[in-house]
C-alpha positions in Angstrom: 0.0 0.0 0.0 1.3 3.4 -0.8 1.2 6.2 1.7 0.2 9.8 1.4 1.5 12.6 3.6 -1.4 14.9 4.6 -1.9 18.0 6.7 -5.1 18.1 8.7 -6.5 20.3 11.5 -7.9 17.9 14.2 -9.5 18.7 17.5 -6.6 18.2 20.0 -8.8 16.7 22.7 -10.3 14.2 20.3 -6.9 13.2 19.0 -5.5 12.8 22.5 -8.5 10.6 23.5 -8.2 8.5 20.4 -4.4 8.0 21.0 -5.1 7.0 24.6 -7.8 4.5 23.5 -5.4 2.9 21.0 -2.3 3.2 23.0 -0.5 4.2 19.8 0.9 7.2 18.1 -0.8 9.7 15.8 -0.3 7.9 12.5 -1.2 4.5 13.9 -4.3 5.9 15.6 -5.5 7.6 12.4 -4.9 4.5 10.3 -6.9 2.4 12.8 -9.8 4.9 12.7 -9.8 4.9 8.9 -9.8 1.1 8.8 -12.7 1.0 11.3 -14.7 3.4 9.0 -14.0 1.2 6.0 -15.2 -1.9 7.8 -18.3 -0.1 9.1 -19.1 0.9 5.5 -18.6 -2.6 4.3 -20.9 -4.0 7.1 -23.5 -1.4 6.2 -23.5 -2.4 2.6 -23.7 -6.1 3.5 -26.7 -5.5 5.8 -28.5 -3.8 2.8 -28.1 -7.1 1.0 -29.4 -9.2 3.9 -32.0 -11.5 2.6 -31.5 -10.6 -1.0 -28.7 -12.9 -1.9 -29.7 -16.6 -2.5 -27.0 -19.1 -1.8 -27.1 -22.8 -2.6 -24.5 -24.3 -0.3 -24.1 -27.9 0.7 -22.8 -27.6 4.2 -21.4 -31.1 4.4 -19.4 -30.6 1.2 -18.2 -27.1 2.3 -17.1 -28.6 5.6 -15.4 -31.5 3.8 -17.5 -34.0 5.8 -18.4 -37.4 4.5 -22.1 -38.3 4.4 -23.2 -41.2 6.5 
């Protein structure tokens, strides 16, 4: 993954609280926050599809079990 250097004006108290919560530095805290936003968006999109996607899965085959 490539990196981008940015300049941002962030609320000091919010940044300090976030860094305390993660126990990491500024960059690591911001990366974790962005990853959480990405996952939340993916979850939201998946929930929109809930009940709309039809799957035909043989559980025994997918679990590599022999039938008795």
